[in-house]
KEKE-3310 file (N, C-alpha, C; in steps of 0.2 Angstrom, whole numbers, plus 5000, padded with zeros to 4 digits):
npx = (5223:5211:5214:5217:5203:5197:5204:5200:5184:5187:5191:5180:5171:5175:5175:5161:5156:5164:5156:5143:5145:5152:5153:5139:5132:5119:5105:5094:5075:5064:5046:5032:5015:4998:4994:5001:5016:5030:5045:5056:5069:5077:5087:5102:5101:5105:5115:5110:5094:5094:5090:5102:5108:5103:5105:5118:5119:5113:5123:5131:5130:5126:5130:5137:5128:5130:5143:5138:5129:5126:5121:5121:5112:5104:5091:5087:5096:5093:5081:5084:5090:5082:5073:5082:5081:5068:5070:5078:5072:5060:5069:5073:5059:5054:5044:5033:5037:5030:5034:5027:5023:5036:5048:5058:5073:5074:5067:5076:5089:5088:5085:5096:5104:5098:5099:5111:5115:5103:5096:5084:5068:5064:5051:5042:5029:5017:5006:5003:5013:5022:5022:5030:5030:5032:5027:5038:5040:5047:5055:5058:5062:5057:5043:5038:5030:5020:5011:5012:4995:4995:4992:4979:4967:4959:4945:4943:4929:4923:4914:4926:4930:4927:4934:4948:4959:4976:4989:4995:4984:4974:4983:4984:4972:4967:4979:4974:4963:4970:4977:4993:5007:5014:5006:5001:5001:5006:4996:4987:4981:4967:4961:4946:4939:4944:4953:4965:4969:4984:4983:4986:4978:4970:4966:4956:4943:4941:4945:4936:4925:4926:4933:4926:4930:4940:4949:4938:4930:4915:4918:4916:4922:4926:4930:4941:4946:4963:4965:4957:4965:4968:4982:4994:5007:5017:5016:5026:5038:5051:5066:5080:5093:5105:5117:5127:5131:5128:5118:5104:5096:5098:5094:5081:5076:5077:5070:5056:5053:5054:5058:5073:5074:5061:5061:5072:5064:5055:5065:5067:5056:5054:5049:5055:5062:5075:5076:5065:5068:5069:5076:5089:5098:5102:5114:5114:5121:5116:5114:5116:5100:5093:5078:5069:5057:5044:5033:5016:5020:5026:5035:5052:5064:5083:5090:5104:5120:5131:5147:5150:5160:5162:5163:5153:5136:5127:5111:5100:5082:5068:5052:5037:5022)
npy = (4863:4858:4845:4842:4843:4834:4821:4822:4820:4807:4800:4805:4797:4785:4781:4782:4771:4761:4760:4758:4745:4736:4723:4719:4717:4704:4703:4688:4685:4673:4671:4662:4658:4652:4650:4656:4657:4666:4673:4684:4696:4709:4721:4730:4747:4762:4776:4787:4791:4799:4804:4805:4797:4782:4782:4781:4767:4760:4762:4757:4744:4739:4728:4717:4707:4693:4691:4687:4677:4658:4649:4636:4635:4642:4647:4650:4659:4671:4674:4678:4691:4696:4698:4703:4717:4722:4724:4734:4743:4744:4749:4763:4769:4769:4760:4745:4730:4717:4700:4687:4669:4660:4646:4637:4636:4648:4658:4655:4658:4674:4679:4679:4686:4698:4702:4707:4714:4725:4740:4734:4728:4708:4699:4684:4673:4660:4656:4647:4637:4627:4629:4626:4635:4652:4668:4684:4698:4715:4728:4746:4744:4753:4754:4742:4736:4726:4710:4708:4707:4695:4683:4671:4658:4645:4632:4616:4606:4591:4574:4566:4552:4540:4543:4546:4560:4567:4577:4582:4583:4592:4604:4604:4607:4620:4628:4627:4637:4648:4653:4659:4648:4654:4661:4653:4645:4633:4617:4608:4592:4584:4571:4563:4572:4583:4596:4611:4625:4636:4656:4670:4684:4694:4687:4677:4679:4677:4662:4655:4657:4653:4639:4622:4608:4594:4585:4571:4575:4585:4601:4613:4628:4640:4653:4651:4656:4657:4651:4640:4631:4613:4606:4592:4581:4577:4559:4546:4535:4526:4521:4510:4512:4503:4510:4510:4526:4543:4548:4557:4551:4537:4537:4543:4533:4521:4526:4530:4518:4517:4512:4515:4521:4527:4536:4543:4547:4556:4565:4570:4578:4586:4585:4581:4586:4594:4601:4610:4614:4613:4598:4593:4586:4568:4566:4572:4575:4570:4575:4572:4579:4584:4586:4578:4579:4573:4574:4567:4557:4560:4565:4565:4564:4565:4555:4549:4549:4535:4528:4511:4498:4491:4499:4507:4516:4518:4522:4533:4535:4546:4544:4553:4550)
npz = (4912:4908:4906:4919:4924:4918:4921:4935:4933:4930:4940:4951:4945:4942:4958:4960:4952:4961:4972:4968:4965:4971:4982:4993:5010:5010:5016:5017:5021:5024:5023:5026:5023:5025:5012:5003:4995:5000:4995:5002:4997:5004:4998:4999:5001:4992:4997:4992:4982:4972:4956:4949:4956:4952:4938:4939:4944:4933:4923:4929:4930:4918:4906:4914:4918:4910:4915:4928:4927:4931:4924:4911:4901:4886:4886:4898:4903:4894:4899:4912:4908:4904:4914:4922:4917:4918:4931:4933:4928:4935:4947:4942:4939:4952:4954:4957:4947:4937:4933:4922:4927:4931:4929:4940:4938:4931:4939:4953:4946:4943:4955:4961:4954:4953:4966:4967:4959:4959:4968:4976:4982:4980:4977:4978:4971:4972:4977:4984:4998:4992:4980:4963:4950:4950:4951:4949:4959:4958:4965:4972:4990:4998:4992:4988:5000:5004:5001:4983:4975:4965:4960:4956:4957:4951:4950:4942:4938:4934:4929:4932:4937:4928:4916:4918:4921:4915:4921:4908:4901:4907:4906:4892:4888:4893:4887:4875:4875:4870:4879:4886:4891:4901:4906:4917:4934:4943:4941:4950:4954:4956:4957:4955:4957:4948:4946:4952:4948:4946:4940:4931:4937:4928:4917:4924:4924:4909:4906:4916:4911:4896:4895:4894:4892:4896:4889:4885:4894:4900:4908:4922:4927:4939:4948:4964:4982:4986:4998:4998:4991:4988:4992:4991:4993:4981:4974:4974:4966:4970:4964:4958:4944:4931:4921:4907:4902:4907:4899:4893:4885:4890:4903:4902:4896:4905:4915:4913:4906:4892:4875:4869:4857:4854:4864:4857:4847:4852:4857:4846:4843:4851:4863:4877:4891:4901:4916:4915:4901:4884:4878:4864:4860:4861:4869:4879:4895:4910:4928:4947:4955:4943:4934:4922:4912:4899:4888:4891:4898:4911:4924:4929:4943:4947:4957:4968:4960:4957:4952:4946:4950:4938:4929:4926:4930:4942:4946:4955:4954:4954:4951:4946:4951)
capx = (5217:5206:5217:5214:5197:5195:5207:5198:5179:5186:5193:5175:5167:5177:5173:5154:5156:5164:5152:5138:5146:5157:5150:5136:5128:5112:5100:5086:5071:5058:5041:5027:5009:4996:4991:5007:5025:5034:5053:5059:5075:5079:5094:5107:5099:5111:5115:5104:5089:5092:5090:5109:5112:5100:5106:5124:5117:5110:5129:5138:5128:5126:5134:5140:5124:5133:5147:5135:5124:5130:5118:5123:5106:5104:5085:5087:5101:5090:5076:5085:5092:5075:5072:5086:5080:5061:5072:5081:5066:5057:5073:5073:5054:5051:5037:5034:5033:5030:5034:5023:5025:5044:5052:5062:5079:5074:5066:5083:5095:5085:5085:5104:5106:5096:5101:5120:5112:5099:5094:5077:5067:5060:5046:5041:5023:5015:4998:5006:5020:5026:5022:5036:5031:5031:5029:5041:5037:5052:5051:5060:5061:5052:5037:5036:5029:5015:5013:5005:4990:4997:4990:4973:4966:4951:4944:4939:4925:4918:4916:4932:4930:4927:4938:4952:4965:4983:4993:4995:4975:4971:4986:4982:4965:4968:4984:4970:4959:4973:4981:5000:5008:5018:5001:4998:5006:5005:4989:4984:4977:4962:4958:4939:4936:4946:4959:4963:4975:4985:4983:4988:4973:4968:4963:4953:4936:4942:4946:4930:4920:4930:4935:4921:4930:4946:4948:4930:4924:4914:4918:4913:4927:4925:4938:4944:4949:4970:4964:4956:4968:4970:4990:4996:5015:5016:5017:5034:5042:5060:5071:5087:5096:5113:5118:5132:5132:5122:5116:5096:5092:5098:5093:5075:5073:5076:5066:5049:5052:5052:5064:5079:5073:5056:5066:5075:5058:5053:5068:5067:5049:5054:5045:5058:5064:5078:5076:5060:5070:5069:5084:5088:5103:5100:5118:5114:5123:5110:5117:5110:5094:5091:5071:5067:5050:5043:5026:5013:5023:5027:5041:5058:5069:5087:5093:5112:5123:5137:5150:5151:5166:5163:5164:5144:5133:5121:5107:5093:5077:5062:5046:5031:5017)
capy = (4863:4854:4837:4840:4842:4825:4816:4822:4819:4799:4797:4804:4792:4778:4779:4780:4766:4756:4761:4752:4738:4734:4718:4721:4711:4703:4699:4685:4681:4666:4672:4656:4659:4646:4650:4660:4657:4673:4673:4691:4697:4715:4723:4735:4752:4766:4781:4791:4788:4804:4802:4804:4788:4778:4781:4778:4762:4757:4762:4753:4738:4736:4722:4715:4701:4689:4688:4683:4671:4652:4643:4637:4637:4651:4648:4654:4666:4675:4674:4681:4695:4701:4699:4711:4724:4723:4726:4740:4749:4746:4754:4769:4772:4768:4756:4738:4729:4709:4695:4680:4664:4658:4640:4637:4639:4656:4661:4654:4664:4680:4682:4678:4691:4705:4704:4708:4721:4731:4741:4734:4721:4705:4694:4678:4670:4653:4653:4641:4635:4622:4631:4626:4641:4657:4677:4688:4706:4719:4735:4747:4741:4757:4754:4734:4733:4721:4707:4710:4702:4694:4677:4669:4650:4641:4626:4611:4601:4586:4567:4561:4545:4535:4546:4550:4564:4568:4583:4586:4584:4599:4609:4606:4609:4627:4629:4627:4642:4653:4657:4658:4643:4658:4664:4647:4642:4625:4613:4604:4586:4582:4564:4562:4580:4588:4600:4617:4628:4644:4659:4678:4686:4697:4679:4672:4679:4672:4655:4651:4657:4648:4631:4620:4601:4592:4577:4571:4575:4591:4603:4619:4631:4644:4657:4651:4657:4653:4649:4632:4627:4607:4602:4585:4582:4572:4552:4544:4529:4528:4515:4513:4509:4503:4511:4512:4531:4546:4552:4558:4546:4531:4538:4544:4528:4517:4529:4531:4512:4515:4510:4522:4523:4529:4542:4548:4551:4562:4571:4575:4581:4592:4581:4581:4592:4594:4606:4613:4617:4609:4595:4594:4580:4562:4563:4578:4574:4571:4576:4572:4584:4586:4585:4575:4577:4569:4575:4562:4551:4563:4568:4559:4566:4561:4555:4549:4545:4533:4523:4504:4495:4489:4506:4508:4519:4517:4529:4533:4538:4548:4545:4555:4545)
capz = (4915:4904:4907:4927:4926:4915:4927:4941:4933:4928:4948:4953:4942:4945:4963:4960:4951:4964:4976:4967:4960:4979:4986:5000:5013:5009:5021:5017:5026:5020:5026:5024:5023:5023:5005:4998:4995:4998:4996:5001:4997:5005:4996:5002:4997:4991:5001:4990:4980:4967:4947:4945:4958:4949:4933:4939:4945:4928:4920:4932:4930:4912:4902:4920:4918:4907:4921:4935:4926:4931:4921:4904:4898:4884:4887:4905:4903:4891:4902:4916:4907:4904:4921:4926:4914:4922:4938:4931:4927:4943:4951:4938:4939:4958:4956:4958:4942:4940:4929:4922:4930:4930:4930:4946:4936:4929:4945:4956:4944:4942:4962:4963:4949:4955:4974:4967:4954:4961:4974:4975:4984:4976:4982:4973:4975:4968:4976:4992:5000:4989:4971:4958:4948:4952:4949:4955:4959:4959:4966:4977:4997:5001:4988:4989:5008:5004:4994:4979:4973:4958:4959:4957:4957:4948:4950:4937:4939:4931:4929:4929:4939:4923:4912:4924:4915:4916:4921:4902:4897:4909:4904:4886:4886:4895:4882:4870:4872:4868:4884:4885:4896:4906:4910:4920:4936:4944:4942:4955:4953:4962:4956:4953:4957:4944:4947:4954:4944:4946:4936:4931:4939:4924:4915:4929:4920:4902:4909:4918:4905:4891:4896:4896:4890:4897:4885:4882:4899:4901:4914:4924:4931:4943:4953:4972:4983:4987:5003:5000:4987:4991:4990:4994:4991:4975:4976:4968:4966:4968:4960:4954:4937:4932:4914:4905:4903:4911:4893:4895:4882:4894:4910:4903:4894:4910:4919:4910:4903:4884:4871:4866:4849:4855:4867:4853:4842:4857:4859:4841:4841:4856:4869:4881:4895:4908:4921:4912:4896:4881:4875:4858:4859:4864:4871:4883:4900:4917:4932:4951:4957:4938:4933:4917:4909:4896:4886:4890:4903:4917:4927:4934:4946:4945:4964:4968:4954:4959:4948:4948:4949:4931:4925:4925:4933:4947:4946:4958:4949:4958:4947:4949:4948)
cpx = (5211:5207:5215:5207:5195:5198:5201:5189:5180:5187:5185:5171:5168:5175:5166:5152:5156:5158:5146:5139:5149:5151:5147:5133:5122:5109:5093:5084:5065:5052:5034:5020:5005:4994:4996:5013:5027:5042:5055:5066:5077:5086:5095:5103:5105:5110:5110:5100:5088:5092:5097:5111:5108:5102:5115:5124:5117:5118:5133:5136:5126:5134:5137:5135:5127:5139:5146:5130:5129:5125:5119:5118:5105:5098:5083:5091:5096:5084:5076:5087:5086:5072:5075:5084:5075:5066:5074:5077:5061:5061:5070:5065:5052:5046:5038:5031:5034:5031:5028:5025:5032:5045:5056:5069:5079:5071:5072:5088:5091:5086:5093:5106:5104:5099:5108:5120:5109:5097:5087:5076:5063:5055:5044:5034:5021:5008:5000:5010:5025:5026:5030:5035:5028:5031:5033:5039:5044:5050:5056:5058:5054:5043:5034:5035:5024:5017:5008:5002:4990:4994:4983:4972:4958:4953:4940:4937:4923:4919:4921:4935:4930:4930:4944:4957:4971:4984:4992:4988:4974:4977:4984:4976:4965:4971:4979:4964:4963:4980:4989:5002:5013:5014:4998:5005:5004:4996:4991:4980:4972:4959:4951:4937:4937:4953:4959:4970:4975:4987:4983:4980:4968:4963:4958:4946:4936:4940:4941:4925:4921:4930:4928:4922:4937:4945:4941:4927:4922:4914:4915:4920:4923:4932:4937:4946:4957:4969:4963:4958:4971:4978:4990:5003:5013:5019:5022:5036:5050:5063:5078:5089:5104:5113:5124:5136:5126:5120:5108:5093:5092:5096:5085:5071:5072:5070:5058:5048:5049:5059:5067:5078:5066:5057:5069:5071:5056:5058:5068:5061:5048:5049:5049:5062:5068:5077:5070:5062:5073:5075:5082:5093:5102:5106:5119:5115:5119:5116:5113:5107:5093:5083:5070:5059:5048:5035:5022:5015:5024:5033:5047:5065:5076:5091:5101:5112:5130:5141:5151:5157:5168:5162:5156:5142:5127:5116:5102:5089:5070:5058:5041:5026:5010)
cpy = (4859:4848:4836:4840:4835:4821:4817:4819:4812:4799:4799:4798:4784:4775:4779:4774:4758:4755:4757:4746:4733:4728:4719:4715:4710:4699:4695:4682:4677:4668:4666:4659:4651:4644:4652:4658:4664:4671:4680:4692:4704:4717:4729:4740:4758:4773:4786:4789:4793:4800:4800:4795:4783:4777:4779:4770:4757:4758:4756:4744:4733:4733:4717:4705:4696:4685:4685:4678:4663:4647:4643:4637:4642:4651:4654:4659:4672:4678:4678:4687:4700:4703:4704:4717:4726:4727:4735:4747:4751:4752:4760:4774:4773:4766:4750:4734:4721:4704:4691:4676:4660:4650:4641:4638:4646:4659:4661:4660:4670:4684:4682:4684:4698:4707:4708:4716:4728:4734:4742:4726:4716:4700:4687:4674:4665:4652:4649:4637:4630:4624:4629:4634:4645:4664:4681:4696:4709:4726:4738:4744:4746:4757:4746:4732:4730:4717:4707:4705:4700:4687:4674:4660:4651:4635:4622:4607:4598:4579:4564:4555:4540:4537:4549:4554:4566:4576:4587:4586:4591:4605:4609:4610:4617:4631:4630:4633:4648:4655:4654:4653:4649:4663:4660:4647:4637:4622:4609:4599:4584:4576:4565:4568:4583:4589:4609:4621:4637:4647:4667:4682:4691:4692:4674:4673:4675:4664:4651:4652:4654:4640:4627:4610:4601:4586:4576:4573:4584:4595:4610:4622:4637:4646:4653:4653:4654:4650:4641:4628:4618:4605:4597:4585:4575:4564:4552:4539:4529:4520:4516:4507:4507:4504:4511:4520:4535:4551:4552:4553:4539:4532:4539:4537:4522:4520:4528:4522:4513:4515:4517:4525:4526:4537:4545:4552:4556:4567:4575:4579:4586:4591:4580:4585:4592:4601:4611:4616:4611:4606:4594:4588:4575:4561:4569:4573:4576:4570:4573:4578:4587:4584:4584:4576:4576:4571:4569:4558:4554:4565:4564:4564:4563:4562:4554:4546:4541:4528:4516:4501:4491:4494:4508:4515:4518:4524:4530:4536:4539:4548:4548:4552:4550)
cpz = (4913:4906:4915:4927:4922:4920:4933:4940:4932:4936:4952:4951:4944:4953:4965:4958:4955:4971:4976:4966:4967:4981:4992:5003:5012:5014:5018:5020:5021:5026:5022:5027:5022:5016:5000:4999:4994:5000:4997:5002:4997:5002:5000:4997:4997:4995:4997:4983:4973:4960:4945:4948:4954:4941:4933:4940:4940:4924:4922:4930:4924:4907:4907:4921:4916:4913:4927:4933:4927:4927:4913:4901:4894:4886:4894:4906:4899:4894:4909:4913:4905:4909:4925:4924:4918:4930:4937:4930:4932:4947:4947:4939:4947:4959:4956:4951:4943:4933:4928:4926:4927:4931:4936:4945:4936:4937:4950:4953:4944:4949:4965:4959:4952:4963:4973:4962:4955:4967:4975:4980:4978:4980:4977:4976:4967:4970:4983:4992:4996:4980:4969:4955:4950:4950:4952:4953:4962:4961:4973:4985:5001:4998:4989:4997:5009:4999:4990:4977:4966:4955:4960:4955:4954:4948:4943:4938:4934:4932:4928:4933:4934:4917:4916:4917:4919:4917:4914:4900:4901:4905:4895:4884:4888:4890:4876:4870:4871:4873:4884:4890:4902:4910:4916:4927:4938:4943:4947:4955:4959:4961:4953:4953:4952:4944:4949:4951:4946:4942:4937:4932:4933:4917:4918:4926:4914:4903:4909:4915:4898:4891:4898:4894:4892:4894:4883:4888:4899:4908:4916:4929:4935:4949:4961:4974:4985:4992:5004:4996:4992:4990:4995:4990:4986:4978:4971:4972:4965:4968:4958:4948:4935:4923:4913:4903:4908:4906:4895:4890:4887:4899:4908:4900:4900:4915:4919:4905:4896:4881:4869:4862:4851:4857:4863:4849:4846:4855:4852:4838:4847:4862:4877:4884:4900:4911:4917:4906:4891:4878:4868:4854:4862:4870:4879:4890:4907:4923:4939:4952:4949:4936:4926:4916:4901:4893:4886:4895:4910:4918:4928:4936:4948:4954:4963:4962:4957:4954:4952:4947:4942:4926:4923:4929:4937:4949:4950:4955:4953:4952:4950:4946:4946)
residu = (UNK:UNK:UNK:UNK:UNK:UNK:UNK:UNK:UNK:UNK:UNK:UNK:UNK:UNK:UNK:UNK:UNK:UNK:UNK:UNK:UNK:UNK:UNK:UNK:UNK:UNK:UNK:UNK:UNK:UNK:UNK:UNK:UNK:UNK:UNK:UNK:UNK:UNK:UNK:UNK:UNK:UNK:UNK:UNK:UNK:UNK:UNK:UNK:UNK:UNK:UNK:UNK:UNK:UNK:UNK:UNK:UNK:UNK:UNK:UNK:UNK:UNK:UNK:UNK:UNK:UNK:UNK:UNK:UNK:UNK:UNK:UNK:UNK:UNK:UNK:UNK:UNK:UNK:UNK:UNK:UNK:UNK:UNK:UNK:UNK:UNK:UNK:UNK:UNK:UNK:UNK:UNK:UNK:UNK:UNK:UNK:UNK:UNK:UNK:UNK:UNK:UNK:UNK:UNK:UNK:UNK:UNK:UNK:UNK:UNK:UNK:UNK:UNK:UNK:UNK:UNK:UNK:UNK:UNK:UNK:UNK:UNK:UNK:UNK:UNK:UNK:UNK:UNK:UNK:UNK:UNK:UNK:UNK:UNK:UNK:UNK:UNK:UNK:UNK:UNK:UNK:UNK:UNK:UNK:UNK:UNK:UNK:UNK:UNK:UNK:UNK:UNK:UNK:UNK:UNK:UNK:UNK:UNK:UNK:UNK:UNK:UNK:UNK:UNK:UNK:UNK:UNK:UNK:UNK:UNK:UNK:UNK:UNK:UNK:UNK:UNK:UNK:UNK:UNK:UNK:UNK:UNK:UNK:UNK:UNK:UNK:UNK:UNK:UNK:UNK:UNK:UNK:UNK:UNK:UNK:UNK:UNK:UNK:UNK:UNK:UNK:UNK:UNK:UNK:UNK:UNK:UNK:UNK:UNK:UNK:UNK:UNK:UNK:UNK:UNK:UNK:UNK:UNK:UNK:UNK:UNK:UNK:UNK:UNK:UNK:UNK:UNK:UNK:UNK:UNK:UNK:UNK:UNK:UNK:UNK:UNK:UNK:UNK:UNK:UNK:UNK:UNK:UNK:UNK:UNK:UNK:UNK:UNK:UNK:UNK:UNK:UNK:UNK:UNK:UNK:UNK:UNK:UNK:UNK:UNK:UNK:UNK:UNK:UNK:UNK:UNK:UNK:UNK:UNK:UNK:UNK:UNK:UNK:UNK:UNK:UNK:UNK:UNK:UNK:UNK:UNK:UNK:UNK:UNK:UNK:UNK:UNK:UNK:UNK:UNK:UNK:UNK:UNK:UNK:UNK:UNK:UNK:UNK:UNK:UNK:UNK:UNK:UNK:UNK:UNK:UNK:UNK:UNK:UNK:UNK:UNK:UNK:UNK:UNK:UNK:UNK:UNK:UNK:UNK:UNK:UNK)
# end
């Protein structure tokens, strides 16, 4: 009798797990407004929203994240695991939870995994349509019915006509106040006028009352509505280089016009990133679509890569000005 009961329980559990982890159709809709990027992914809902069903969902997906992650970068994978756990908490508590600002690789992979694992809806917002860094909201579809108010903006103005400041100058000044990078979204440079910055709402009062200088330029900060953000597509310069390999030191050296020796030093100092992740080896392989950024130098996007007849590589480089 006990054996029969155990067998029946095992069969019920197996059918329950199959119900929750079986592939389901997912509808993805894109909705953009003037001031906000919105990527809404409504996911299939389970037949029951009971506590038992939620617990079964958590058990069914436990340990499956590693198998669904497609990115080899350990930092990205760890970040995605934390966000998936956030999604599970949102599902079990039946509430909406939010991440800090995420890099594009983390955001993309998180949404791909969440759409397979959780009975929730996800919304990504960066403050304006072309935003790179976005916050992710996760929660039950019945609860996440409107766009959460989780992104604010402020302007930084000063006399930058005679002392121009770079993206790194503005970022460094803000981080110098003690604010962590993940609390900041994109920084939109405004030339002589200064910059506009996206930030989590809870820090807007602090930053506008604390930040008083960028570089050597005295500045004034004030909160601004998302509607008045001034965004222009970044200026770029496209050119080609022929290299013996597609190592990061070779490609970045050509793209930023600096020596391989200098670039090796920058890599050792942790100042070189590929797809927003710090690289530690000069022989890291680069592929089409990658973004290379060097502290104080800017960013570089890799276009087409084609082998030459002499066994080298013709690489298209897109330098952000």
